[in-house]
PADREN-770274 format. One record per residue: residue in three letters; x, y, z of N, C-alpha, C in turn. Coordinates in steps of 0.1 Angstrom, whole numbers, padded with zeros to 4 digits, always signed. Atoms other than C-alpha are relative to their C-alpha. Layout:
BEGIN
ALAXYZXYZXYZ ...
This chain:
BEGIN
MET+0013+0001-0006+0354-0044-0248-0005+0015+0003 ALA+0008-0014-0003+0328-0014-0246+0001+0002+0014 VAL-0001-0003-0014+0329+0004-0213-0012+0010+0003 VAL+0011-0009-0006+0301+0021-0193+0003+0003+0014 GLY-0003-0004-0014+0305+0040-0160-0013-0002+0008 VAL+0013+0001-0009+0283+0032-0130+0006+0007+0012 LEU-0002-0008-0013+0284+0058-0102-0001-0010+0012 ALA-0001+0011-0010+0296+0036-0073+0002+0008+0015 LEU-0002-0007-0012+0290+0057-0042-0008-0008+0010 GLN+0008+0008-0010+0263+0035-0026-0011-0007-0008 GLY+0012+0006+0006+0235+0011-0035+0004-0012-0010 SER-0001+0012+0010+0232-0014-0064+0008+0000-0012 PHE-0008-0002+0011+0261-0005-0086+0006-0014-0003 ASN-0006+0013+0002+0276-0041-0084-0009-0007-0010 GLU+0010+0007+0008+0243-0055-0098+0000+0006-0015 HIS-0001-0005+0015+0244-0032-0128+0011-0005-0006 ILE-0012+0004+0007+0280-0041-0136-0002-0014-0002 ALA+0001+0014+0004+0271-0077-0135-0009-0003-0012 VAL+0009+0000+0012+0242-0072-0159+0008+0005-0013 LEU-0008-0004+0012+0265-0052-0183+0010-0010-0004 ARG-0010+0011+0002+0290-0082-0180-0007-0011-0008 ARG+0008+0008+0007+0264-0104-0192-0003+0003-0015 LEU+0002-0008+0014+0258-0081-0223+0014+0001-0007 GLY-0012-0002+0007+0295-0083-0230+0007+0013+0001 VAL-0004-0013-0002+0301-0048-0217+0007+0002+0014 LYS-0007-0001-0014+0326-0037-0190-0006+0012+0007 GLY+0004-0010-0008+0312-0016-0162+0011+0004+0009 VAL-0010-0006-0006+0336+0007-0146-0006+0009+0012 GLU+0005-0008-0011+0330+0021-0111+0005+0015+0001 ILE-0005-0015+0000+0331+0059-0109-0005+0006+0013 ARG+0002-0005-0014+0336+0077-0076+0006+0014-0001 LYS-0007-0014-0001+0358+0109-0086-0005+0007-0013 PRO+0004-0008+0011+0349+0137-0110+0008-0003-0012 GLU-0008+0003+0011+0378+0130-0133-0001-0013-0006 GLN+0002+0011+0007+0368+0096-0139-0012+0001-0011 LEU+0012-0003+0010+0336+0109-0157+0006+0003-0014 LEU-0006-0005+0012+0361+0122-0184+0005-0013-0008 THR-0005+0013+0009+0370+0085-0194-0011-0008-0006 ILE+0010+0007+0005+0335+0072-0201-0010+0008-0008 ASN+0014-0008+0006+0303+0081-0221-0011-0003+0005 PRO+0014+0003-0007+0273+0062-0210+0002+0000+0015 LEU-0001+0001-0016+0267+0064-0171-0013-0003+0006 ILE+0013+0005-0008+0243+0046-0149+0002+0006+0014 ILE+0001-0004-0015+0234+0062-0115-0010-0010+0006 PRO+0007+0011-0006+0221+0033-0095-0010+0004+0011 GLY+0008-0002-0009+0194+0030-0070+0008-0003+0014 GLY-0008+0000-0014+0204+0032-0032-0007+0009+0008 GLU+0003-0010-0007+0197+0057-0005+0003+0014-0005 SER-0004-0014+0006+0194+0091-0021+0006+0009+0008 THR-0005-0011-0008+0201+0113+0008+0016-0006+0002 THR-0014+0004-0002+0234+0093+0015+0007+0000-0013 MET-0008-0002+0013+0244+0091-0022+0002+0016-0002 ALA-0002-0014+0002+0239+0129-0023+0011+0006+0008 LYS-0010-0005-0007+0260+0135+0006+0015-0005-0003 LEU-0012+0004+0005+0288+0113-0007+0005+0007-0014 ALA-0001-0007+0011+0284+0130-0040+0006+0014+0002 GLN-0005-0013-0004+0290+0163-0023+0014-0001+0005 TYR-0014+0003-0006+0320+0150-0004+0011-0001-0011 PHE-0009+0001+0008+0336+0140-0035+0001+0011-0013 ASN+0002-0011+0010+0326+0172-0055-0003-0005-0013 LEU+0004+0007+0012+0308+0152-0080-0011+0009-0007 PHE+0009-0007+0007+0279+0173-0087+0002+0008-0012 PRO-0001-0010+0010+0293+0200-0109+0005-0009-0013 ALA-0003+0010+0011+0309+0171-0131-0011-0007-0005 LEU+0011+0008+0004+0277+0152-0132-0009+0009-0009 ARG+0010-0011+0008+0256+0184-0143+0007+0000-0015 GLU-0006-0002+0013+0282+0188-0170-0002-0012-0010 PHE+0002+0015+0007+0281+0151-0181-0013+0000-0007 VAL+0013+0001+0005+0244+0154-0185-0003+0011-0012 GLN+0004-0012+0009+0244+0190-0202+0008-0003-0015 MET-0007+0002+0012+0270+0176-0229-0008-0010-0008 GLY+0009+0009+0007+0243+0153-0239+0005-0015+0000 LYS-0005+0014-0002+0261+0121-0229-0010-0010+0007 PRO+0012+0006-0005+0236+0092-0222+0003-0005+0015 VAL+0000+0004-0014+0228+0086-0186-0014-0005+0004 TRP+0012+0007-0005+0203+0063-0168+0000+0000+0014 GLY+0002+0001-0016+0191+0067-0132-0011-0010+0003 THR+0010+0008-0006+0173+0040-0114-0002+0002+0014 CYS+0005-0001-0011+0153+0047-0085+0007+0014+0008 ALA-0007-0012-0004+0176+0071-0065+0007+0007-0010 GLY-0005-0006+0012+0194+0077-0097-0011+0010-0007 LEU+0012-0009+0006+0159+0090-0110-0001+0013+0008 ILE+0000-0012-0009+0158+0115-0081+0011+0009-0003 PHE-0012-0008+0003+0193+0128-0089-0003+0006-0013 LEU+0002-0006+0014+0183+0134-0124-0012+0010-0002 ALA+0010-0009+0000+0151+0152-0118+0002+0016+0003 ASP-0001-0014-0003+0147+0189-0120-0006+0004+0013 LYS+0007-0003-0012+0125+0190-0091-0003-0012+0009 ALA+0004+0012-0007+0120+0166-0062-0008+0005+0012 THR+0008-0004-0011+0092+0168-0035+0000-0012+0011 GLY+0000+0011-0010+0087+0146-0003+0013-0003+0005 GLN-0014+0001-0006+0122+0153+0007+0002+0001+0016 LYS-0004-0002-0015+0137+0152+0044+0002+0014+0001 THR-0003-0014-0004+0142+0185+0062+0013+0005-0008 GLY-0012-0004+0004+0168+0206+0043+0002-0004-0015 GLY-0001+0005+0015+0163+0186+0010+0013-0007-0003 GLN-0012+0005+0003+0191+0173-0010+0005+0006-0015 GLU-0005-0005+0012+0213+0184-0040-0004-0008-0012 LEU+0004+0008+0012+0201+0173-0075+0009+0002-0012 VAL-0007+0000+0012+0219+0167-0108-0009+0008-0009 GLY+0010-0007+0009+0188+0179-0128+0003-0004-0014 GLY+0000+0005+0013+0184+0176-0165-0012-0007-0005 LEU+0012+0007+0003+0152+0157-0166-0012+0009+0004 ASP+0010-0010-0001+0122+0179-0170-0013-0006+0007 CYS+0010+0006-0008+0100+0164-0142-0001+0002+0014 THR+0001+0000-0016+0088+0164-0106-0001-0013+0005 VAL+0000+0013-0006+0097+0134-0087-0006-0001+0015 HIS+0003+0001-0014+0081+0124-0054+0010-0010+0006 ARG-0012+0007-0004+0112+0111-0035-0004-0014+0007 ASN+0005+0013-0007+0093+0083-0014-0015-0003-0003 PHE+0014+0001+0002+0060+0080-0031-0007-0013+0005 PHE+0007+0012-0004+0054+0043-0024+0002-0003+0013 GLY+0001+0002-0014+0062+0045+0012+0015-0006+0005 SER-0013+0004-0007+0089+0029+0035+0004-0015-0007 GLN-0007+0012+0005+0111-0003+0028-0011-0012+0002 ILE+0008+0012-0003+0084-0027+0043-0011+0001-0010 GLN+0011+0001+0011+0060-0015+0015+0005-0001-0013 SER-0006+0004+0012+0084-0025-0012-0009-0010-0007 PHE+0007+0010+0007+0069-0045-0039+0006-0003-0014 GLU-0003+0004+0015+0071-0062-0074-0014-0002-0007 THR+0011+0001+0007+0047-0059-0101+0004+0000-0016 GLU-0001+0000+0014+0043-0064-0139-0004+0014-0007 LEU+0003-0015+0005+0045-0031-0159-0001-0004-0015 ALA+0001+0001+0014+0033-0027-0195+0011+0009-0005 VAL-0010-0007+0006+0063-0015-0215+0002-0001-0015 PRO+0000+0002+0014+0053-0011-0251+0014+0005-0008 GLU-0012-0004+0007+0083+0010-0261+0011-0010+0000 LEU-0011+0008-0002+0107-0013-0246-0001-0013-0009 VAL+0003+0011+0008+0090-0043-0263+0002+0004-0016 SER-0001-0003+0012+0090-0025-0296+0015+0000-0005 LYS-0013-0002+0003+0128-0019-0295+0008-0013+0004 GLU-0007+0012-0005+0139-0050-0275-0007-0014-0001 GLY+0006+0012+0002+0112-0077-0282-0002-0004+0013 GLY+0002+0006-0014+0105-0101-0253-0015+0001+0005 PRO+0013+0000-0005+0074-0103-0232-0007+0013-0001 GLU+0006-0011+0000+0049-0078-0231+0000+0011+0013 THR-0001-0007-0012+0055-0067-0196+0014-0001+0005 PHE-0013+0001-0005+0085-0061-0175-0003+0000+0017 ARG+0002+0002-0013+0088-0072-0139+0008+0011+0009 GLY-0005-0012-0007+0093-0039-0118+0002-0004+0013 VAL-0006+0001-0014+0112-0041-0085-0001+0014+0006 PHE+0000-0014-0005+0101-0011-0064+0004-0001+0014 ILE-0004+0000-0013+0121-0005-0032+0001+0013+0005 ARG+0002-0014-0005+0112+0026-0012+0001+0009-0010 ALA-0001-0007+0013+0105+0039-0046-0005+0012-0001 PRO+0007-0013+0003+0099+0073-0059-0010-0002-0012 ALA+0008+0000+0012+0074+0082-0086+0000+0013-0007 ILE+0000-0011+0006+0072+0107-0112-0015+0006+0000 LEU+0014-0006-0001+0042+0132-0107-0005+0007-0013 ASP+0004-0007+0012+0044+0152-0138+0013+0001-0008 VAL-0012+0000+0008+0067+0156-0168-0002+0012-0011 GLY+0000-0010+0012+0076+0183-0195-0005-0005-0013 PRO+0005+0005+0013+0065+0182-0232+0010-0007-0006 GLU-0010+0007+0008+0098+0168-0243+0004-0014+0006 VAL-0001+0014-0006+0096+0137-0220-0008-0011-0004 GLN+0007+0012+0003+0086+0104-0232-0003-0009+0010 VAL+0002+0010-0011+0067+0082-0209-0001-0014-0004 LEU-0002+0015+0006+0077+0045-0212-0007-0009+0009 ALA+0009+0010-0009+0057+0030-0182-0005+0009+0011 ASP+0008-0006-0011+0032+0040-0156-0006-0011+0009 TYR+0005+0011-0010+0017+0024-0126-0014+0005+0005 PRO+0013-0005-0004-0020+0025-0115+0002+0002+0017 VAL+0001-0001-0013-0025+0040-0081-0014+0001+0004 PRO+0013+0000-0004-0054+0033-0060-0007+0014+0003 SER+0006-0014-0002-0079+0063-0055+0002+0004+0014 ASP-0002-0003-0014-0073+0061-0017+0014+0002+0004 LYS-0016-0002-0001-0034+0064-0022+0003+0012+0007 LYS-0003-0013-0006-0021+0089+0002+0015+0002+0000 LEU-0016-0004+0000+0014+0107+0001+0005-0003+0013 SER-0009+0001-0012+0040+0100+0027-0004+0009+0010 SER+0002-0009-0013+0036+0116+0062+0010+0011-0001 ASP-0011-0009+0001+0068+0135+0054-0003+0011-0011 SER+0004-0010+0009+0051+0154+0026-0002+0014+0005 SER+0003-0014-0006+0050+0192+0029-0014+0004-0004 VAL+0012-0005+0005+0019+0211+0025-0002+0002-0014 GLU-0002-0003+0014+0030+0223-0008-0001-0012-0008 ASP+0001+0012+0008+0034+0187-0020-0014-0004-0001 LYS+0016+0004-0002-0002+0178-0009-0008+0008-0009 LYS+0009-0009+0009-0015+0209-0027+0003-0003-0014 GLU-0002+0003+0015+0002+0200-0060-0006-0012-0003 ASN+0004+0013+0003-0011+0166-0058-0015-0001+0005 ALA+0013+0000-0005-0047+0175-0047-0008-0009-0009 ASP+0007+0006+0009-0061+0161-0078+0007-0013-0004 GLU-0009+0011+0002-0044+0128-0075-0005-0008-0013 LYS+0004+0007+0013-0044+0108-0108+0001-0015+0003 SER+0000+0015-0001-0050+0071-0112+0012-0006-0002 LYS-0014+0006+0002-0016+0065-0124+0012+0009+0003 VAL-0011-0009+0000+0019+0077-0117+0011-0004-0010 ILE-0009+0003+0011+0048+0076-0142+0013-0008+0008 VAL-0010+0006-0005+0076+0052-0134+0012-0003-0009 ALA-0011+0001+0009+0099+0052-0165-0003+0010-0011 VAL+0001-0010+0010+0107+0080-0189+0014+0001-0008 ARG-0010-0004+0007+0130+0091-0215+0000+0015-0005 GLN-0002-0016+0004+0142+0128-0225+0013+0000-0006 GLY-0012-0001+0007+0168+0127-0252+0011-0010+0005 ASN-0010+0008-0003+0200+0114-0238-0002-0008+0015 ILE+0002+0004-0016+0184+0107-0202-0010-0011+0000 LEU+0008+0011-0004+0167+0075-0192-0003-0001+0015 ALA+0002+0000-0015+0151+0071-0158-0010-0011+0003 THR+0012+0010-0004+0131+0042-0140+0000+0002+0015 ALA+0002-0002-0017+0117+0044-0104+0002-0015+0006 PHE-0002+0015-0006+0122+0005-0102+0015-0004-0004 HIS-0013+0004+0001+0153-0016-0104+0003-0012-0010 PRO-0002+0013+0010+0159-0037-0136+0012-0008+0003 GLU-0012+0008-0004+0194-0046-0123-0003-0010+0009 LEU+0004+0011-0010+0176-0068-0096-0008-0011-0007 THR+0007+0010+0005+0160-0088-0121+0010-0007-0012 ALA-0009+0007+0010+0173-0114-0147-0004+0005-0017 ASP+0003-0005+0012+0157-0093-0176+0009+0009-0005 THR-0011-0009+0003+0183-0074-0194-0003+0010-0010 ARG+0003-0008+0011+0163-0054-0219+0000+0014+0003 TRP-0002-0015-0002+0164-0021-0202+0015+0004-0001 HIS-0014-0003+0002+0202-0023-0202+0004+0001-0014 SER-0004+0001+0014+0203-0033-0237-0005+0012-0009 TYR+0007-0011+0005+0179-0005-0245+0010+0013+0003 PHE-0007-0011-0004+0202+0020-0227+0013-0001-0009 LEU-0012+0002+0007+0233+0006-0243+0000+0006-0015 LYS+0003-0004+0014+0217+0013-0279-0001+0016+0001 MET+0001-0015+0000+0211+0050-0267+0014+0006+0000 GLY-0015-0003+0002+0250+0052-0264+0007-0006-0009 ASN-0007+0006+0011+0257+0033-0295+0012-0009+0006 VAL-0010+0010-0006+0275+0008-0272-0004-0014-0005 THR+0001+0012+0004+0279-0027-0286+0009-0009+0009 GLY-0008+0009-0008+0290-0056-0264+0005-0011-0008 GLU-0005+0013+0008+0308-0087-0274-0011-0009-0003 GLU+0012+0009+0003+0275-0106-0269-0012+0009+0004 ALA+0010-0009-0003+0252-0076-0266-0013-0003-0005 SER+0016+0001+0004+0216-0088-0268-0009-0001+0012 SER+0010+0000-0012+0185-0085-0246-0002-0015+0004 SER+0002+0015-0004+0177-0117-0226-0010+0000+0011 VAL+0010+0000-0012+0150-0128-0202+0001-0016+0004 VAL-0002+0013-0006+0158-0158-0179-0008+0000+0013 PRO+0008-0001-0011+0140-0169-0148+0008+0006+0013 ALA-0007-0006-0010+0151-0147-0119+0000-0008+0013 GLU-0001+0007-0015+0164-0163-0085+0004+0007+0010 VAL-0003-0008-0011+0171-0133-0065-0011+0002+0010 SER+0011-0002-0011+0151-0132-0031-0003+0013+0001 THR+0003-0013-0003+0133-0101-0022+0010+0005+0011 ASN-0010-0002-0010+0154-0101+0010+0013+0005-0006 ASN-0011-0004+0007+0184-0100-0011+0001+0012-0009 LYS+0001-0012+0007+0172-0074-0033+0001+0014+0009 LEU+0000-0012-0011+0165-0051-0003+0014+0004+0004 GLN-0014-0002-0006+0200-0057+0010+0009+0005-0011 SER-0010-0005+0010+0218-0051-0022-0002+0015-0002 GLN+0003-0014+0001+0202-0016-0024+0007+0009+0010 ASN-0006-0007-0011+0217-0007+0009+0014-0002+0001 ASP-0015+0003-0002+0252-0021+0006+0008+0013-0002 LEU-0010-0010+0001+0280+0004+0011+0013-0004-0005 PRO-0010+0003+0004+0310+0002-0008+0013+0004+0009 ILE-0011-0005-0007+0346+0004+0007+0008+0010-0009 PHE-0007-0012+0008+0364+0036-0005+0016-0004+0002 GLN-0015+0001+0000+0400+0034-0014+0006+0013-0003 
């Protein structure tokens, strides 16, 4: 069976592993630098980015993660994982957090607000549809979500989201952040690809639509025993989605 690594420090790594299993692929929990040597594709899940960064520092994972990305191995970051992969992050807490980098973009860490402002919406995903088929839209689950404010020339935008003209940045934004975004655009970017890097501001693992996972597996030339994209009615409640993102693993 094909194997995909899933960074298992905090957040919704179990949900990613469950989706991979549905596609006939084995998901392996990654917590130590040496484990990265045993896998090719890697998923960095959503969760609380500051907590994840502190745990990654504790386990000395950042150097190994940077090397993994620089070697051109496929890596996908969802929500907090997107923040990890960005070259630059704004709207951070005092002192900021360490980043893996590799994705030529600027991400606002908490663009859509607090947890009570989490939401779901239908996103137009033409590139995903062209590769995986299925409905013209994808149900995006945004939980304390970041947004990509700008991208470099080699970054392919896969999905964006319209922002009301009166949308204000979070109160924790610095003066520099606000200056950068003085000319607020009508849309922010919520999914991108740059070579071996895929990033989404939302949580595909918290839906029953497996097309993003299938798309990522093909980036890494991974074929499961029954690897095909599928869309079935989701039955996960919003409360359960919010809870799963904040679950902490038991370290061994």
